[in-house]
KEGU-317334 format. One record per residue (C-alpha): y, z, x; residue in one letter. Coordinates in pm, 1 decimal, m for minus. Layout:
N
+----------+----------+----------+------+
:       py :       pz :       px : code :
+----------+----------+----------+------+
:        Y :        Z :        X :    A :
...
+----------+----------+----------+------+
//
This chain:
371
+----------+----------+----------+------+
:       py :       pz :       px : code :
+----------+----------+----------+------+
:   2447.4 :   6114.4 :   1465.4 :    M :
:   2411.0 :   5837.2 :   1704.6 :    M :
:   2160.2 :   5901.3 :   2011.9 :    M :
:   2107.7 :   5744.7 :   2327.4 :    K :
:   1956.1 :   5365.1 :   2327.2 :    N :
:   2081.4 :   5310.6 :   1978.4 :    G :
:   1822.6 :   5568.6 :   1810.5 :    F :
:   1957.3 :   5741.5 :   1519.8 :    I :
:   1926.7 :   6036.1 :   1293.0 :    D :
:   1604.1 :   6048.6 :   1066.3 :    I :
:   1855.4 :   6121.3 :    789.9 :    G :
:   2021.9 :   5754.6 :    759.6 :    K :
:   1673.2 :   5595.4 :    825.3 :    G :
:   1534.4 :   5807.1 :    515.6 :    T :
:   1814.2 :   5690.7 :    309.8 :    I :
:   1768.8 :   5340.2 :    381.8 :    L :
:   1409.5 :   5370.2 :    334.7 :    L :
:   1474.2 :   5491.8 :    m17.4 :    I :
:   1695.6 :   5225.0 :   m106.1 :    V :
:   1463.7 :   4955.6 :      3.3 :    L :
:   1154.6 :   5087.9 :   m181.4 :    S :
:   1390.7 :   5096.4 :   m510.7 :    C :
:   1484.1 :   4735.4 :   m438.6 :    L :
:   1129.8 :   4659.5 :   m396.3 :    L :
:   1016.3 :   4814.6 :   m705.2 :    S :
:   1295.7 :   4683.6 :   m922.4 :    A :
:   1111.6 :   4384.4 :   m985.6 :    P :
:    796.6 :   4547.3 :  m1106.2 :    M :
:    978.4 :   4758.0 :  m1360.3 :    R :
:   1064.8 :   4475.0 :  m1564.1 :    A :
:    820.0 :   4355.5 :  m1799.2 :    E :
:    629.6 :   4009.7 :  m1734.9 :    E :
:    767.7 :   3726.4 :  m1950.6 :    G :
:   1086.8 :   3912.2 :  m2085.6 :    M :
:   1411.0 :   3678.9 :  m2045.9 :    S :
:   1716.5 :   3775.2 :  m1880.8 :    A :
:   1869.6 :   3793.5 :  m2201.8 :    Q :
:   1608.9 :   3993.6 :  m2353.7 :    S :
:   1635.3 :   4248.7 :  m2051.8 :    Q :
:   1994.2 :   4269.4 :  m2087.0 :    T :
:   1997.9 :   4363.1 :  m2473.2 :    K :
:   1716.9 :   4595.5 :  m2436.5 :    R :
:   1895.4 :   4817.6 :  m2144.6 :    H :
:   2225.3 :   4774.0 :  m2297.0 :    N :
:   2367.6 :   4576.1 :  m1986.3 :    V :
:   2699.4 :   4397.9 :  m2066.6 :    P :
:   2643.0 :   4002.7 :  m2084.9 :    E :
:   2906.2 :   3968.9 :  m1803.8 :    W :
:   2648.0 :   4120.7 :  m1576.1 :    V :
:   2414.5 :   3823.4 :  m1576.2 :    N :
:   2655.7 :   3565.8 :  m1449.3 :    P :
:   2753.7 :   3809.3 :  m1180.8 :    I :
:   2406.6 :   3895.7 :  m1076.0 :    A :
:   2287.7 :   3521.2 :  m1077.4 :    E :
:   2549.4 :   3484.5 :   m772.0 :    R :
:   2448.8 :   3765.7 :   m563.2 :    V :
:   2144.3 :   3805.7 :   m356.4 :    Q :
:   2076.0 :   4120.4 :   m181.9 :    V :
:   1872.2 :   4136.8 :    136.8 :    H :
:   1760.8 :   4404.6 :    384.9 :    G :
:   1505.7 :   4513.0 :    663.3 :    Y :
:   1427.6 :   4768.2 :    864.2 :    A :
:   1250.5 :   4785.4 :   1212.4 :    Q :
:   1073.3 :   5112.7 :   1348.9 :    G :
:    774.3 :   5226.4 :   1534.4 :    G :
:    666.7 :   5375.6 :   1892.1 :    Y :
:    747.9 :   5353.4 :   2231.3 :    D :
:    556.7 :   5467.5 :   2557.3 :    F :
:    713.5 :   5432.8 :   2918.3 :    R :
:    623.0 :   5454.9 :   3250.6 :    S :
:    851.9 :   5414.7 :   3546.5 :    S :
:    827.3 :   5540.0 :   3876.1 :    G :
:    567.7 :   5813.0 :   3776.4 :    G :
:    821.8 :   5953.4 :   3502.1 :    E :
:    641.6 :   5938.8 :   3141.8 :    L :
:    857.8 :   5920.0 :   2807.6 :    A :
:    745.6 :   5832.7 :   2461.3 :    N :
:    918.3 :   5837.9 :   2111.2 :    T :
:    907.7 :   5733.4 :   1737.6 :    F :
:   1236.4 :   5542.5 :   1665.7 :    L :
:   1421.3 :   5315.9 :   1423.8 :    L :
:   1525.9 :   4990.5 :   1597.7 :    R :
:   1696.8 :   4834.7 :   1307.2 :    R :
:   1826.8 :   4911.5 :    948.9 :    T :
:   2025.5 :   4621.5 :    816.6 :    I :
:   2152.0 :   4555.8 :    459.5 :    F :
:   2328.0 :   4227.3 :    380.1 :    W :
:   2473.4 :   4079.6 :     55.1 :    V :
:   2516.0 :   3677.2 :     m1.5 :    D :
:   2752.9 :   3584.2 :   m294.2 :    S :
:   2822.0 :   3217.9 :   m417.6 :    N :
:   3158.5 :   3202.1 :   m524.6 :    L :
:   3124.9 :   2845.5 :   m684.4 :    G :
:   2932.4 :   2540.8 :   m555.1 :    E :
:   3090.3 :   2519.9 :   m218.1 :    R :
:   3242.9 :   2872.8 :   m137.6 :    W :
:   3023.4 :   3152.2 :    m12.4 :    S :
:   3052.4 :   3513.0 :    116.4 :    F :
:   2839.3 :   3727.7 :    354.4 :    R :
:   2861.4 :   4105.5 :    431.1 :    F :
:   2616.2 :   4257.0 :    665.1 :    M :
:   2577.8 :   4634.2 :    784.4 :    H :
:   2356.3 :   4783.7 :   1041.7 :    D :
:   2287.6 :   5158.9 :    947.3 :    F :
:   2211.1 :   5198.6 :   1313.9 :    N :
:   2561.4 :   5098.3 :   1439.2 :    S :
:   2843.2 :   4930.3 :   1244.0 :    A :
:   2944.2 :   4645.4 :   1014.7 :    V :
:   2769.6 :   4348.0 :   1166.8 :    Q :
:   2913.5 :   4042.8 :    989.7 :    E :
:   3181.0 :   3942.8 :    711.2 :    Y :
:   3258.4 :   3597.4 :    667.4 :    Y :
:   3334.3 :   3341.4 :    415.9 :    T :
:   3178.1 :   2965.1 :    443.9 :    E :
:   3326.4 :   2651.6 :    271.9 :    F :
:   3144.0 :   2315.4 :    263.7 :    R :
:   3362.7 :   2011.9 :    260.5 :    A :
:   3193.0 :   1693.6 :     50.4 :    G :
:   2869.6 :   1685.6 :   m107.2 :    G :
:   2656.6 :   1701.7 :    189.9 :    N :
:   2607.8 :   1936.1 :    474.1 :    N :
:   2779.8 :   1751.6 :    734.5 :    L :
:   3096.9 :   1963.0 :    768.6 :    F :
:   3151.5 :   2367.9 :    696.2 :    N :
:   3374.1 :   2591.4 :    782.7 :    I :
:   3333.4 :   2962.8 :    849.5 :    R :
:   3610.5 :   3228.9 :    871.4 :    I :
:   3506.7 :   3552.4 :    986.9 :    G :
:   3279.0 :   3779.9 :   1217.3 :    Q :
:   2885.0 :   3656.0 :   1271.0 :    G :
:   2664.2 :   3549.1 :   1520.1 :    K :
:   2772.6 :   3288.4 :   1751.3 :    T :
:   2574.9 :   2981.4 :   1857.2 :    G :
:   2543.6 :   3049.9 :   2234.4 :    L :
:   2210.1 :   2985.1 :   2348.8 :    S :
:   1900.6 :   2910.4 :   2149.1 :    Y :
:   1773.5 :   3250.3 :   2078.0 :    E :
:   2087.6 :   3443.0 :   1977.2 :    N :
:   2149.4 :   3306.1 :   1612.0 :    P :
:   1783.0 :   3400.6 :   1541.4 :    L :
:   1704.4 :   3682.5 :   1320.0 :    S :
:   1504.9 :   3993.1 :   1521.9 :    P :
:   1275.3 :   3941.6 :   1186.4 :    T :
:   1146.0 :   3598.8 :   1328.9 :    S :
:   1113.8 :   3676.8 :   1672.3 :    M :
:    807.3 :   3728.6 :   1855.8 :    E :
:    862.1 :   4010.3 :   2086.8 :    T :
:    955.2 :   4368.9 :   1983.2 :    I :
:   1247.0 :   4416.9 :   2242.5 :    D :
:   1369.4 :   4064.3 :   2059.7 :    V :
:   1573.9 :   3835.7 :   2288.6 :    Y :
:   1514.8 :   3726.7 :   2662.6 :    S :
:   1690.7 :   3925.3 :   2941.1 :    E :
:   1885.6 :   3612.2 :   3009.0 :    G :
:   2005.4 :   3588.7 :   2623.4 :    V :
:   2068.2 :   3971.1 :   2585.2 :    T :
:   2288.8 :   3975.3 :   2914.9 :    F :
:   2507.1 :   3655.5 :   2851.3 :    L :
:   2565.2 :   3683.1 :   2479.0 :    T :
:   2668.5 :   4049.1 :   2458.8 :    G :
:   2382.6 :   4179.2 :   2314.0 :    C :
:   2404.3 :   4519.2 :   2519.2 :    G :
:   2304.8 :   4471.5 :   2890.1 :    S :
:   2638.1 :   4369.5 :   3027.6 :    D :
:   2835.2 :   4669.0 :   3072.9 :    P :
:   3168.3 :   4441.3 :   3110.7 :    L :
:   3169.6 :   4302.5 :   2775.0 :    N :
:   2951.7 :   4607.3 :   2588.0 :    G :
:   2755.5 :   4595.3 :   2296.0 :    L :
:   2874.0 :   4318.5 :   2072.5 :    Q :
:   2544.5 :   4215.0 :   1897.1 :    Y :
:   2569.9 :   3837.9 :   1995.5 :    G :
:   2868.8 :   3809.4 :   1782.9 :    R :
:   3214.2 :   3758.1 :   1745.5 :    D :
:   3524.7 :   3695.0 :   1541.9 :    L :
:   3679.0 :   3402.4 :   1452.4 :    G :
:   3668.8 :   3021.9 :   1338.3 :    L :
:   3334.4 :   2858.0 :   1292.8 :    F :
:   3283.9 :   2470.5 :   1244.0 :    L :
:   2934.4 :   2340.3 :   1182.9 :    F :
:   2712.8 :   2093.7 :    998.9 :    G :
:   2412.8 :   1895.9 :   1013.5 :    E :
:   2278.0 :   1530.3 :    923.5 :    T :
:   2103.2 :   1505.4 :    562.0 :    S :
:   1772.9 :   1423.6 :    746.3 :    D :
:   1839.6 :   1729.0 :   1009.8 :    K :
:   1811.7 :   1512.8 :   1284.1 :    L :
:   2136.3 :   1641.1 :   1438.1 :    F :
:   2299.2 :   1966.6 :   1418.0 :    R :
:   2627.8 :   2079.8 :   1599.2 :    Y :
:   2870.2 :   2405.4 :   1617.7 :    E :
:   3197.0 :   2454.5 :   1757.5 :    V :
:   3351.0 :   2791.5 :   1732.5 :    E :
:   3673.8 :   2952.6 :   1853.8 :    L :
:   3653.5 :   3298.8 :   1892.1 :    V :
:   3835.8 :   3629.4 :   2021.9 :    N :
:   3569.9 :   3678.9 :   2287.6 :    G :
:   3572.9 :   4043.2 :   2270.2 :    T :
:   3293.0 :   4119.8 :   2015.2 :    G :
:   3264.1 :   4284.7 :   1685.3 :    I :
:   3540.6 :   4481.5 :   1483.3 :    N :
:   3820.2 :   4444.6 :   1752.5 :    V :
:   4103.3 :   4218.2 :   1826.6 :    R :
:   4129.2 :   3992.8 :   2101.2 :    D :
:   4277.3 :   4193.7 :   2409.5 :    N :
:   4328.9 :   3918.9 :   2650.6 :    D :
:   4520.7 :   3652.3 :   2437.1 :    N :
:   4259.9 :   3379.3 :   2545.6 :    F :
:   4032.3 :   3237.5 :   2278.0 :    K :
:   3670.6 :   3143.4 :   2359.5 :    N :
:   3520.6 :   2815.9 :   2311.6 :    L :
:   3176.4 :   2798.4 :   2225.1 :    I :
:   2967.6 :   2467.9 :   2141.4 :    A :
:   2630.0 :   2387.9 :   2030.6 :    R :
:   2440.1 :   2073.7 :   1968.0 :    L :
:   2106.5 :   2045.6 :   1848.6 :    E :
:   1864.7 :   1731.3 :   1798.1 :    L :
:   1544.7 :   1700.2 :   1633.5 :    R :
:   1383.9 :   1381.3 :   1750.3 :    P :
:   1040.0 :   1434.5 :   1576.4 :    V :
:    887.4 :   1690.8 :   1319.5 :    K :
:    870.9 :   2011.1 :   1487.4 :    G :
:   1033.4 :   1958.1 :   1808.6 :    L :
:   1408.2 :   2100.4 :   1855.2 :    N :
:   1625.9 :   2044.1 :   2150.0 :    L :
:   1941.7 :   2257.7 :   2199.5 :    C :
:   2207.4 :   2271.4 :   2451.6 :    V :
:   2480.4 :   2534.5 :   2435.2 :    T :
:   2779.9 :   2648.7 :   2635.6 :    G :
:   3101.8 :   2867.3 :   2619.4 :    Q :
:   3439.4 :   2855.4 :   2803.2 :    Y :
:   3638.0 :   3147.0 :   2815.4 :    G :
:   3767.7 :   3484.9 :   2951.3 :    R :
:   3684.1 :   3849.2 :   2903.4 :    G :
:   3843.5 :   4208.9 :   2980.2 :    R :
:   3609.2 :   4410.6 :   3168.8 :    A :
:   3550.2 :   4725.4 :   2965.3 :    L :
:   3393.9 :   4949.5 :   3239.7 :    V :
:   3320.9 :   4910.0 :   3605.2 :    D :
:   2986.6 :   4728.5 :   3662.2 :    S :
:   2880.9 :   4811.8 :   4026.5 :    P :
:   2563.1 :   4700.8 :   4002.6 :    V :
:   2591.4 :   4340.1 :   3875.8 :    F :
:   2968.8 :   4259.3 :   3959.8 :    N :
:   3096.1 :   4503.4 :   4184.0 :    P :
:   3409.5 :   4268.6 :   4237.7 :    G :
:   3554.4 :   4349.8 :   3911.6 :    L :
:   3721.2 :   4653.0 :   3773.5 :    A :
:   3790.4 :   4797.5 :   3406.9 :    A :
:   4060.6 :   4621.3 :   3271.3 :    G :
:   4054.5 :   4323.1 :   3463.3 :    E :
:   4067.6 :   3999.1 :   3324.5 :    V :
:   3791.4 :   3741.0 :   3444.2 :    Y :
:   3661.8 :   3406.2 :   3359.6 :    A :
:   3331.9 :   3434.0 :   3130.3 :    R :
:   3177.9 :   3100.0 :   3100.1 :    N :
:   2797.4 :   3008.5 :   3030.0 :    R :
:   2554.9 :   2720.0 :   2989.3 :    V :
:   2203.8 :   2698.5 :   2852.3 :    T :
:   1919.2 :   2430.8 :   2759.6 :    A :
:   1643.3 :   2484.5 :   2559.8 :    G :
:   1374.4 :   2365.7 :   2318.8 :    F :
:   1143.4 :   2505.4 :   2050.8 :    A :
:    825.5 :   2351.7 :   1902.9 :    F :
:    654.1 :   2486.3 :   1585.4 :    A :
:    340.4 :   2370.9 :   1418.0 :    S :
:     67.8 :   2526.5 :   1186.8 :    D :
:    m83.5 :   2715.7 :   1444.5 :    R :
:    157.7 :   2703.4 :   1737.9 :    L :
:    539.5 :   2842.8 :   1767.4 :    D :
:    689.2 :   2869.9 :   2109.5 :    F :
:   1039.1 :   2801.9 :   2274.0 :    H :
:   1200.0 :   2814.8 :   2600.4 :    G :
:   1540.0 :   2796.1 :   2788.4 :    E :
:   1735.3 :   2776.5 :   3081.4 :    Y :
:   2025.1 :   2977.5 :   3125.8 :    L :
:   2340.2 :   3033.3 :   3362.6 :    R :
:   2633.4 :   3255.1 :   3364.2 :    G :
:   2968.6 :   3283.9 :   3560.0 :    Y :
:   3157.0 :   3597.8 :   3524.1 :    D :
:   3444.1 :   3603.1 :   3778.5 :    G :
:   3257.9 :   3499.6 :   4120.7 :    D :
:   2943.3 :   3620.5 :   4009.9 :    V :
:   2663.4 :   3365.4 :   3913.0 :    V :
:   2348.5 :   3467.5 :   3711.9 :    S :
:   2083.5 :   3254.7 :   3577.2 :    S :
:   1726.2 :   3255.2 :   3448.4 :    G :
:   1466.1 :   3099.1 :   3253.5 :    V :
:   1188.1 :   3224.7 :   2971.0 :    Y :
:    908.1 :   3104.9 :   2768.0 :    L :
:    792.9 :   3270.4 :   2449.9 :    T :
:    541.3 :   3183.1 :   2193.5 :    G :
:    267.7 :   3283.9 :   1954.6 :    S :
:    m58.9 :   3135.5 :   1854.0 :    V :
:   m206.4 :   3190.6 :   1503.2 :    S :
:   m557.6 :   3335.8 :   1495.6 :    I :
:   m590.0 :   3370.5 :   1150.4 :    L :
:   m333.7 :   3143.2 :    959.6 :    P :
:    m44.6 :   3336.2 :    838.3 :    K :
:   m223.5 :   3689.0 :    908.4 :    T :
:   m281.2 :   3731.2 :   1264.8 :    L :
:    m98.5 :   3590.4 :   1611.5 :    D :
:   m157.7 :   3634.5 :   1974.3 :    L :
:    197.7 :   3693.1 :   2128.8 :    V :
:    297.0 :   3616.5 :   2463.4 :    A :
:    614.4 :   3582.8 :   2690.9 :    S :
:    741.8 :   3519.8 :   3039.1 :    A :
:   1099.9 :   3590.9 :   3128.0 :    D :
:   1274.9 :   3544.4 :   3454.3 :    Y :
:   1643.6 :   3646.0 :   3483.1 :    F :
:   1876.5 :   3720.1 :   3825.1 :    N :
:   2185.4 :   3910.9 :   3685.8 :    F :
:   2358.7 :   3823.6 :   4040.9 :    N :
:   2212.5 :   3558.5 :   4262.7 :    T :
:   2419.1 :   3653.3 :   4561.9 :    A :
:   2274.8 :   4001.3 :   4566.2 :    Q :
:   1911.7 :   3891.8 :   4462.4 :    G :
:   1939.8 :   4126.5 :   4129.7 :    A :
:   1643.3 :   3992.9 :   3969.4 :    D :
:   1374.6 :   4099.3 :   3740.9 :    M :
:   1079.5 :   3922.3 :   3589.5 :    F :
:    923.1 :   4060.4 :   3262.2 :    K :
:    590.0 :   3980.0 :   3104.4 :    A :
:    486.1 :   4042.1 :   2732.3 :    V :
:    140.7 :   4018.0 :   2541.0 :    S :
:     30.0 :   4171.6 :   2214.9 :    G :
:    m69.3 :   4110.8 :   1869.2 :    L :
:    105.1 :   4110.1 :   1521.5 :    Q :
:    m39.0 :   4129.7 :   1204.5 :    Y :
:    157.9 :   4002.4 :    881.2 :    W :
:     42.2 :   4204.2 :    590.0 :    F :
:    303.8 :   4082.9 :    316.3 :    Y :
:    543.3 :   3779.4 :    369.9 :    K :
:    788.7 :   3886.9 :    638.1 :    K :
:    635.3 :   4234.8 :    672.5 :    C :
:    441.8 :   4286.2 :    977.9 :    R :
:    269.5 :   4535.3 :   1239.1 :    I :
:    359.4 :   4455.7 :   1608.3 :    Q :
:    169.1 :   4618.0 :   1915.9 :    I :
:    262.7 :   4468.9 :   2278.7 :    Q :
:    228.7 :   4568.1 :   2636.8 :    Y :
:    545.1 :   4510.3 :   2842.0 :    V :
:    565.7 :   4491.2 :   3227.9 :    F :
:    893.1 :   4469.2 :   3453.0 :    K :
:    903.0 :   4469.4 :   3806.6 :    N :
:   1251.5 :   4615.6 :   3833.6 :    A :
:   1392.5 :   4926.5 :   3649.7 :    D :
:   1763.8 :   4945.5 :   3546.0 :    T :
:   1996.4 :   5061.0 :   3318.8 :    D :
:   2252.4 :   4755.4 :   3389.8 :    Y :
:   2524.3 :   4997.6 :   3520.0 :    R :
:   2412.3 :   5268.7 :   3757.3 :    S :
:   2096.8 :   5143.9 :   3919.5 :    F :
:   1886.9 :   4872.2 :   3997.5 :    F :
:   1535.0 :   4941.1 :   4146.8 :    T :
:   1230.4 :   4744.9 :   4211.2 :    R :
:   1032.7 :   5007.2 :   4052.1 :    T :
:    785.3 :   4879.6 :   3810.5 :    P :
:    797.3 :   4942.7 :   3445.7 :    V :
:    497.3 :   4953.7 :   3201.7 :    H :
:    535.3 :   4994.5 :   2811.1 :    M :
:    340.1 :   5013.5 :   2508.6 :    I :
:    556.4 :   4916.5 :   2228.1 :    M :
:    435.9 :   4940.6 :   1859.8 :    C :
:    658.2 :   4833.9 :   1567.1 :    Q :
:    661.7 :   4817.6 :   1168.8 :    L :
:    903.9 :   4560.1 :   1002.2 :    Q :
:    995.6 :   4553.4 :    640.4 :    V :
:   1199.9 :   4304.5 :    491.2 :    R :
:   1313.8 :   4205.1 :    139.6 :    L :
:   1295.9 :   3852.9 :     47.1 :    N :
+----------+----------+----------+------+
//
């Protein structure tokens, strides 16, 4: 049973955790030094299984924890599962590949096939549903993000990650044709995408395809410069009296975006920032953020911080500032424990109200990821 704010019933989460535990323990059950051929004979597995297994990779992760929230004198706290994601990658030869991703909290997230043309990585074609290249943050996995609530307010709103009621909850993904590639020294990377503009698991509802472009330049080691843009349209799913009162449900409107960002990574320091601007009909939104981490104990303990400003409607002054500080402890490869304090100078549910009530939150999260 789906609950408000993306929480799910504990039954689905328990099932997923059991599956993850079985997958984690599977390699430990294989005896050391035993070849794949001998394992096949011992367990009476048909010989054709191994060639298939070599082409298939199984991945998954779960993120859950505890949140405490104080807003306008009202207190709330809960345990929750944020994400329970499982995906399979398969190589269909040297140049073809396939991915299927499902989120137990919501729906099928990704399904696409990719083809690599030529002997390098300069030109690739993807057909299907996946993350769009809009903004620096959106293509990044939640398992690599510093903040527990993941993306900045601007990225969440402009890429369709859920806070814009006109576009709905699309998880930053869309369905269409993706062209991308990079030079052999990874100095330059590009993406050109032609998508429906309606999000995941639905057909186009306005017969106008959205164009998304992304350019990345890595001039020196550790530095990545990134610009992205979107030219398109959308059909309003519902009214948005808070941030776009001029549009009614069902109305087609211009939906354009532009962003410019950077990222820097070293052995002890990792941070990124971005400026974003959106145009939805006659409404302009804009924002900027800076997020990063400093390693206190290399590959073990990090200090995390973020400063985030976004104005949902510049004409109405519907702006929000968010600050995050906290720690994260990596206890095994991509597995970590996080605890963070979050402050917002405004409270909103992105549809029915926007007030200047300060919001204070304590967020805790456990992340477990396979490979």
